[in-house]
C-alpha positions in Angstrom: -29.5 8.6 -1.7 -30.3 11.2 -4.4 -34.0 10.4 -4.0 -33.7 11.2 -0.3 -31.2 14.1 -0.7 -31.8 15.7 -4.1 -28.9 18.2 -3.9 -26.4 15.4 -3.3 -23.5 15.1 -5.8 -20.6 12.7 -6.3 -17.4 14.6 -6.9 -14.6 12.6 -8.5 -11.0 13.9 -8.5 -8.4 12.5 -10.9 -8.4 11.1 -14.4 -11.3 8.8 -15.3 -10.5 5.2 -16.1 -9.9 4.6 -19.8 -9.0 1.1 -21.1 -9.1 2.2 -24.8 -5.9 2.4 -26.9 -3.8 5.4 -25.9 -4.5 7.2 -29.2 -8.1 7.5 -28.1 -7.4 8.9 -24.7 -8.8 12.4 -24.3 -11.6 11.7 -26.7 -15.2 11.7 -25.4 -16.4 8.4 -24.0 -19.4 6.8 -25.7 -22.1 5.4 -23.3 -22.3 2.1 -25.1 -18.5 1.7 -25.6 -17.5 -2.0 -25.3 -14.3 -1.0 -23.4 -14.3 0.7 -20.0 -14.2 4.4 -20.5 -15.3 7.0 -17.9 -16.4 6.8 -14.3 -20.0 5.8 -15.1 -19.1 3.2 -17.8 -21.4 0.1 -17.6 -24.0 1.9 -15.4 -27.3 3.5 -16.1 -25.6 6.9 -15.7 -23.1 6.6 -18.6 -23.5 9.6 -20.9 -25.6 11.6 -18.5 -23.3 11.9 -15.5 -23.9 15.6 -14.8 -27.7 15.3 -14.7 -27.3 12.3 -12.5 -25.3 14.1 -9.9 -21.8 12.9 -10.9 -19.1 15.6 -11.4 -15.7 14.5 -12.9 -13.2 17.1 -11.9 -10.0 15.7 -13.4 -6.7 16.6 -11.7 -6.8 19.7 -9.5 -4.1 21.8 -7.9 -3.2 21.5 -4.2 -5.1 24.7 -3.4 -8.1 23.6 -5.4 -8.0 20.2 -3.7 -8.2 21.7 -0.2 -11.1 23.9 -1.1 -12.9 20.9 -2.7 -12.3 18.7 0.3 -13.7 21.3 2.7 -16.9 21.5 0.7 -17.6 17.8 1.1 -20.0 16.2 3.6 -18.0 13.0 3.4 -15.3 11.2 1.5 -16.3 7.8 0.0 -13.5 5.2 -0.4 -14.9 2.0 -2.0 -11.5 0.3 -2.4 -11.8 -3.5 -2.7 -8.1 -4.4 -3.0 -5.1 -2.5 -1.6 -1.4 -2.6 -2.4 -0.2 0.1 -0.1 -0.9 2.8 2.4 -3.9 4.4 0.5 -2.5 7.9 0.6 -5.6 9.3 -0.9 -7.1 9.1 2.6 -4.5 11.4 4.1 -5.9 14.8 3.0 -9.4 13.9 4.2 -7.9 12.9 7.6 -5.7 16.0 7.7 -8.6 18.4 7.0 -11.2 16.7 9.2 -13.5 15.3 6.5 -15.7 12.4 7.6 -14.9 9.2 5.7 -17.0 6.2 4.7 -14.8 3.4 3.5 -14.3 -0.4 3.1 -12.4 -2.5 5.7 -9.6 -3.0 3.1 -9.2 0.8 2.8 -9.1 1.3 6.5 -6.5 -1.3 7.5 -3.3 0.3 6.2 -3.9 3.5 8.2 -4.9 1.7 11.4 -8.5 3.1 11.3 -10.4 1.1 13.9 -13.5 -0.9 12.9 -15.7 0.5 15.7 -16.8 3.6 13.8 -14.9 5.9 16.2 -12.8 7.4 13.4 -14.6 6.5 10.2 -17.7 4.5 9.1 -17.1 1.1 7.5 -19.1 -0.2 4.6 -18.3 -3.3 2.5 -21.4 -3.5 0.3 -23.8 -1.2 -1.5 -26.5 -1.3 1.2 -23.9 -0.4 3.9 -22.6 2.5 1.9 -26.1 3.9 1.5 -26.9 3.4 5.2 -23.6 5.0 6.5 -23.7 7.9 4.1 -27.4 8.6 5.0 -26.3 8.8 8.7 -23.5 11.3 7.9 -25.9 13.4 5.8 -28.8 13.2 8.4 -27.0 13.4 11.7 -25.1 16.7 12.5 -23.7 15.4 15.7 -22.3 12.3 14.0 -20.8 14.5 11.3 -19.1 16.7 13.9 -17.8 13.7 15.8 -16.3 12.0 12.7 -14.8 15.3 11.5 -13.0 15.7 14.8 -12.0 12.1 14.9 -10.5 12.3 11.4 -8.3 15.2 12.4 -7.3 13.5 15.7 -6.3 10.3 13.8 -4.2 12.4 11.4 -2.2 13.8 14.3 -1.9 10.3 15.8 -0.4 9.0 12.6 2.1 11.9 12.5 3.2 11.0 16.0 3.3 7.3 15.6 6.6 5.4 15.0 5.7 3.4 11.9 8.9 1.5 11.8 8.4 0.3 15.4 5.0 -1.0 14.6 6.3 -2.8 11.5 9.1 -4.5 13.5 6.6 -5.4 16.3 4.4 -7.1 13.7 7.4 -8.9 12.2 8.4 -10.2 15.7 4.8 -11.3 16.4 4.7 -13.3 13.1 8.1 -14.8 13.7 7.2 -15.9 17.2 4.0 -17.5 15.9 5.9 -19.4 13.3 8.6 -20.6 15.8 5.9 -21.8 18.2 4.2 -23.9 15.5 5.1 -27.6 15.2 7.5 -28.4 12.4 4.9 -30.2 10.3 2.6 -27.1 10.4 5.2 -24.8 8.8 6.6 -26.7 5.9 6.8 -24.8 2.6 6.8 -26.1 -0.9 10.3 -25.9 -2.5 10.7 -23.0 -4.8 11.2 -23.8 -8.5 14.9 -23.1 -9.4 15.4 -22.4 -13.1 18.6 -23.3 -14.8 21.4 -21.0 -13.7 19.4 -19.4 -10.8 21.4 -17.8 -8.1 24.6 -17.1 -10.1 23.9 -13.4 -10.1 23.3 -13.2 -6.4 26.5 -15.1 -5.6 28.5 -12.8 -7.7 26.9 -9.7 -6.0 27.4 -10.9 -2.4 31.0 -9.8 -2.1 30.3 -6.3 -3.5 28.6 -4.9 -0.4 29.5 -1.4 0.8 32.3 -1.6 3.4 31.6 -0.4 6.9 28.6 1.9 6.2 27.5 4.2 9.0 23.9 3.7 10.2 22.0 5.2 13.1 20.6 1.7 13.8 24.0 0.2 14.7 26.5 1.3 17.3 29.3 0.2 15.1 29.4 -0.3 11.3 26.3 -1.9 9.8 26.6 -5.5 8.6 25.8 -6.5 5.0 22.3 -8.1 5.1 20.8 -10.7 2.8 17.0 -11.1 3.2 15.9 -14.4 1.7 12.1 -14.8 1.0 10.1 -17.6 -0.6 7.4 -15.1 -1.8 5.4 -17.6 -3.9 4.5 -19.6 -0.8 2.7 -16.7 0.9 0.9 -14.9 -1.9 0.7 -11.3 -3.0 -0.3 -9.6 0.3 2.5 -10.9 2.5 5.1 -10.3 -0.3 4.0 -6.7 -0.6 4.1 -6.4 3.2 7.7 -7.7 3.3 8.6 -5.2 0.6 7.1 -2.3 2.6 8.7 -3.4 5.8 12.2 -3.4 4.4 11.6 -0.2 2.6 10.8 1.3 6.0 13.8 -0.3 7.7 16.2 0.9 5.0 14.8 4.4 5.0 14.9 4.6 8.8 18.4 3.1 9.1 19.8 5.0 6.1 20.8 1.8 4.3 21.3 1.2 0.6 18.9 -1.6 -0.3 18.2 -3.6 -3.5 15.1 -5.6 -4.2 14.9 -8.6 -6.5 17.5 -10.4 -8.5 19.1 -7.4 -10.1 19.8 -6.6 -13.7 22.7 -7.1 -16.0 24.9 -4.8 -14.0 26.4 -5.9 -10.7 24.9 -4.5 -7.5 27.7 -2.4 -6.1 28.1 -1.0 -2.6 24.9 -2.4 -1.2 23.9 -2.7 2.5 20.8 -4.9 2.1 19.7 -7.3 -0.7 16.1 -8.5 -0.5 15.6 -11.6 -2.7 11.8 -12.0 -2.9 12.0 -15.4 -4.5 15.3 -17.1 -3.5 15.9 -20.2 -5.6 19.4 -21.1 -4.4 20.0 -24.4 -2.7 20.9 -23.9 1.0 24.4 -25.4 0.6 25.3 -23.1 -2.3 23.9 -20.1 -0.5 25.8 -21.0 2.7 29.1 -21.4 0.7 28.5 -18.1 -1.2 27.7 -16.2 2.0 30.8 -17.6 3.7 33.0 -16.6 0.8 31.5 -13.1 0.8 31.9 -12.7 4.5 35.6 -13.5 4.1 36.0 -10.8 1.5 34.0 -8.3 3.5 35.6 -9.1 6.9 35.9 -7.7 9.5 
């Protein structure tokens, strides 16, 4: 791209990667360092970033960030794995900056794959092609800039909790429709003493919490998950889903098996790897229900 557009520069916001021991952080990175250090580490540009068109800006203030964004022809987002919403995209959408990004980066913010909001690129050649289009075609740049801003306002107006619940119901219906043999799961491994903490915490729920999601008092909810059977992506999705539900419904939620202290006055417990035998869980839930009744 620099051969075709000599004035082009790559502007990088945020601290550069540095896998060296912490005592060496802040010291200059050596081009031939055996450990990753700096944005250009391991490339032909290491040690001569500025002359190669690479500007490492470090952290900037909110005001500086807006000014920086508005000077860009495009934002490049080459994310290969995602664990959340990719909030780094939001300022570009808000300020109408055209975006070239991977499919992985586009999915969490519902950016369509048809190029109507942003241009997708999942390999080096595609990034070069799509960026050249943005740099070379003023009409395309204007269209993407307008689409970024429009998508930002769409996200603001969307009911994120509703879409999460809709997706949950779609998955649940698909599982229910599958034959029994097609939805068997490996049994979770139960270490010695597993589940004792959960059983002791179950009767300690908050009595009769008020919630805008229930016409009367909210029930105490135990969410049982066999996370290891599904992998990292679905487990993170379940975590995000319940975070959204708890936030929307104003419920006090606990994730995981808890620490040494008991979980007091809870509304929802989400066990991401439940290892209790069904009979023990049923007995514990019934005993807790008797304590918490009505």
